[in-house]
MIVEXDO-265553 format. One record per residue (C-alpha): x, z, y; residue in three letters. Coordinates in steps of 0.25 Angstrom, whole numbers, plus 5000, padded with zeros to 4 digits. Example, Ala and Ser with C-alpha at 12.3 -4.5 7.8 and 13.67 -1.06 7.14 Angstrom:
REM MIVEXDO-265553
504950314982ALA/505550294996SER/
REM end
This chain:
REM MIVEXDO-265553
538746614753MET/539646684743ILE/540846584747ARG/540646614762SER/540646764759GLY/541946744751CYS/542546664763VAL/542146774773VAL/542746884764THR/544046804762LEU/544246784777LEU/544046934780ALA/545146964770LEU/546046864776LEU/545846914790LEU/546247054785THR/547447024777THR/548347074788ARG/547647214788ALA/547547224773TRP/549047204772ALA/549247324780ASP/549247434770ASP/549447544781SER/547947534785LEU/546947624778GLU/545747564772ARG/544347604775LEU/543447624763GLN/541947634762CYS/541447774764GLY/542847844765VAL/543047904778PRO/544447924783MET/544848034793VAL/546047984802ARG/546848024814GLN/546947944827LEU/547847954839GLU/547347914852SER/547747774855GLY/548047744841GLU/547347664830ALA/547047664815ASP/546847544806SER/546047534793PHE/545647424783HIS/544247394778ILE/544247304766ARG/542747284763GLN/542547124762PRO/541147084764GLY/540647224768ASP/540047264781ARG/540747394785VAL/540647504796LEU/541847574800VAL/541747704808GLU/542747794815ALA/542447934821ILE/543248034828ASP/543148164821ILE/544148244829SER/543448234843GLY/544748174849ARG/544648024847LEU/543247994853GLY/542747854850LEU/543547774840LEU/543747624841LYS/543647534829LEU/544147394829SER/544647284820LEU/546147244820ALA/545947104818ASP/544747094827GLU/545047174840PRO/543747134846ASP/542947214835VAL/543047354840THR/542147474843THR/542247614849CYS/540947654842SER/541747704830GLY/540947614821MET/541347464817LEU/540547384808PRO/541247274801LEU/540547154794PRO/541647104785ARG/542247244780GLY/543747194781VAL/544547234793ALA/545547324799GLU/544947434808VAL/545647504819GLU/545247644824VAL/545647694838SER/545247774850ASP/544147704858CYS/544747744871ILE/546247784867PRO/546947884876ASN/548347834875LEU/548947954883GLY/548348054872ASP/548948074858ASP/547648134854GLU/547448124838VAL/546048134832GLY/545348114819GLN/544348014815TYR/543547964803THR/543447824799ILE/542547764789SER/542047634783MET/540647604777SER/540147474771VAL/538847454776ILE/538447324769SER/537847304755GLN/539147274748SER/539947324736PRO/540847394746GLY/539747484751ASN/540047624747CYS/538747684751GLY/538147784741VAL/536747744735GLN/535647824741LEU/534647884730PRO/533247844732CYS/532447964739GLY/533448074736ALA/534448144745ALA/535848104743LEU/536948204748PRO/538048164757GLY/539148224766GLN/539948174777LEU/541248244772ALA/542148194783VAL/541748194798ARG/541548044802GLY/541248004788GLU/540147904785VAL/539347904772ASP/538747784766SER/537447764757PHE/536647644752VAL/535247614748PHE/534547484744PRO/533347424752ALA/532447304751SER/531847224762ASP/530547264758VAL/530847404754GLY/530147484765GLY/530647604773GLU/531947664769VAL/532247804774LYS/533547874775LEU/533648024778LYS/534848124780LEU/534648264775GLY/535448394774GLY/536048374788LEU/536548484797PRO/535648534808ALA/536048424818ASP/535248304814ALA/536148214822GLN/537348244813THR/537148124803PHE/536947974805ARG/536347874796MET/536547724797ARG/535947614788VAL/536447474786PHE/535847354779ASP/536447274767PRO/537247184777GLU/537847314784GLY/536947304797LEU/536347424803PRO/534847444800VAL/533847454811ASP/533447604812GLY/534547644802GLY/535447724811ASP/535047874813SER/535548014816CYS/534248084813ASP/534348094798GLY/533347984795SER/533247834794ILE/532047744791SER/532247594789ILE/531547474783ARG/532647384777PRO/532347234779ASN/533547184770THR/533747214755ALA/535047274751GLY/535847394751LEU/535847474764TYR/536947574769THR/536747704775VAL/537947774783LEU/537847924785VAL/538847984796SER/538948084807ALA/537948044819CYS/538648094831ALA/539848174828LYS/540748174816PRO/540248274806VAL/540248304791SER/539248364782GLY/538248354771ALA/536948274771TYR/535948204762ASN/535348064763ILE/534048014757THR/533647864756TRP/532147844754THR/531647704752PRO/530247654750ALA/530447644735ALA/531647694727CYS/532447574722PRO/532847534708VAL/534247594704THR/535247544695LEU/536147654691ASP/537647634686VAL/537947744676VAL/539247814678SER/540247834666ALA/541547914662THR/542647834655SER/544147834654ALA/545247734656PRO/545147614646GLY/543747644642GLN/542447564642LEU/541247624648VAL/539847574647ARG/539047584661ILE/537547574661PRO/536647534673VAL/535347604673ARG/534047564681LEU/533147664689HIS/531947594693THR/531447684704GLY/530047674698GLY/530047514700GLN/529847414689SER/531247344687VAL/531447214679ALA/532847174683ALA/534047224691THR/535447174695GLN/536647244701ASN/538147234703ASP/539147334697LEU/540547344704PHE/541647404696PHE/543047464698ASP/544247384693GLU/544547504684ASN/543147504678THR/542647364677PRO/541447314669ILE/542047244657VAL/542047094655ALA/541647034642ARG/542546934635MET/541746814642HIS/541846884656GLY/540446944658THR/540247094661PRO/540147184649ASP/538747224653CYS/537447224645VAL/535947244649VAL/535247354642ASN/534447284631PRO/533347384632ASP/532847334645ILE/532647184640ASN/533347114652LYS/534047004643THR/534446914655ALA/535347014661SER/536746974665ALA/538047024671PHE/539146954678VAL/540447004685PHE/540547014700GLN/541046944709PRO/540446814703ALA/541446734695GLY/542446844694CYS/543446874682ASN/544146994678GLY/544647084688ASN/544047004699ALA/542647064695CYS/542147194701ASN/540747194697GLY/539547154688VAL/538247094692HIS/537147134683ALA/535747074682ILE/534747134673ILE/533447054670PHE/532646974660ALA/532046834660THR/531046864650ASP/530446994655ASN/530247074668SER/530047204661ASP/530347334669PRO/531647404666ILE/531447554662GLU/531847654672ASP/533247714668GLY/533547604659ALA/534947554657THR/535047414663LEU/536447374658PHE/537747424654THR/539147374657CYS/540547414650ASN/541547464660VAL/543047464656SER/543847574662VAL/545347524665ALA/546447594657PRO/547147624670THR/545847674677ALA/546247804684ALA/545247924682PRO/544147924692GLY/542847864696SER/542647714696TYR/541347654702SER/540347554695LEU/539647514708ARG/538247464707CYS/537747374718ALA/536747254722ASN/535647314713ALA/534347234712LEU/533047254704ALA/531847174702SER/530447204697SER/529747124686GLY/529047034696GLY/530446994702GLY/530347084714GLY/531547144720GLN/531647294719LEU/532447384728LEU/533747424719ALA/534947504720THR/536047544711CYS/536947664709SER/538447654705SER/539147724694GLY/540547764691GLU/541547764679ILE/542347894679VAL/543647874673VAL/544247994666SER/545648004660ALA/546247904650THR/545447904637PRO/545947934623CYS/546547804617PRO/545547734609GLY/544347814614ASP/543447704618CYS/542147784621ASP/542847904628GLY/542448004618SER/543748074617GLY/544148024603HIS/544447894596VAL/543547854584THR/543747754573VAL/542847654579ASP/543647654592GLU/544947634584LEU/544347514577VAL/543947464591MET/545347474595GLY/545947404583VAL/544947294585ASN/545347284600ILE/546847284596ALA/546547164586LEU/545847084596GLY/544447104590LEU/543947194602GLY/543947194617ASP/544947294623PRO/543847334633LEU/543047394621GLN/543947514622CYS/545047514632ARG/545447654628ALA/546347584617PHE/547047504628ASP/547847614634SER/548847524641ASP/547747434647GLY/548347304642ASP/547047254637GLY/547347264622ARG/547447374611VAL/548847384605SER/549347454592VAL/549847574600ASP/548547594607GLU/547847584594LEU/548847694588VAL/548547784600THR/547047774598ALA/547247804583VAL/548047924587ASN/546847964596SER/545847954585ALA/546748034575LEU/547248144584ILE/546348144596GLY/546348094610CYS/547448184616ASP/548448094609VAL/548747984619GLY/549647864618ALA/
REM end
């Protein structure tokens, strides 16, 4: 199964090598609308690079001058539609946008909005997690924009309700569409009246798209997801750090009132903020000893990866000698994340996905997870391992040990100012100056 999936992905990549080589084409990104101009009789082209994802491309005239827009694939001219919506099962393509009925004698220029949404359960899905039973505010900031949300469901989870509120007086303004984990439309999951009620028959992550219903409008709204029972939630705690520092990230459990004995989930990280690898190649993650889940394990993803080829960690939290419930609010585990010395200030996602939970009796519980982020600030003071704003004697001793080969440079990357993976005498001197004179000194 895995091998055949890899072959399909490889073939998709090979088939689109020509399109990828053309850097002049813009790339459609999940959840990012783009407003463009189109002259009658002309065509625009865009890349999509979401291997393995099912995506939906939508283009809508926002000027009133273009009318219906035609979407087609450059490599497969038979794949075309004048509906303004083009579903793609493989997520790797070159999409062309043109007038459905071009008027070659008219040089009319109009504006349109094009967007791409990942509608299948996959790491590429950019949907915002819906909270259980609470209204989440949203806004179509750009006419023709499509907002994406996700929620988990089980095949025995009962009725799921979705409702839009805070709408303009015209109830027909906003539209909701629901897609199952495979990215296929759900029966009864398409409505412009502000509410949807479905009974999922497939377990997994469902996607909800919110967009204009009949005409391209913008405006604020709120969306509420109400399942039969609130799910178990794994919460990745965000943190603030600086280039070259190590930061510890906890993952906490919210039981939703259910008895939870075991969990598992994936954490996907940015290349600038990877989860640290120990000397023997396993993730630097540890289970909370207070929850007594001694059989817990952590492995890098994808399976068998090494070094920069790894982009995530799979965590399974359980015990073989007990099925004791884990306390609500407890920390399940923590992972050490290394911020690259070259990381630019900004926010880096630590995305949680594929959450599962089970009860003491082994029954599967509805589960979801919320992602966290690492906010990287300015370059740290040399030798300031904990980001406290000053360098202590203990931190200097750590730096000396690292320089002598008695410690791991990842213990404190604030010493390694040039990012070469070691601590030099010059770097130690700079850190000593920081300790003596203060952190305003610099190199």
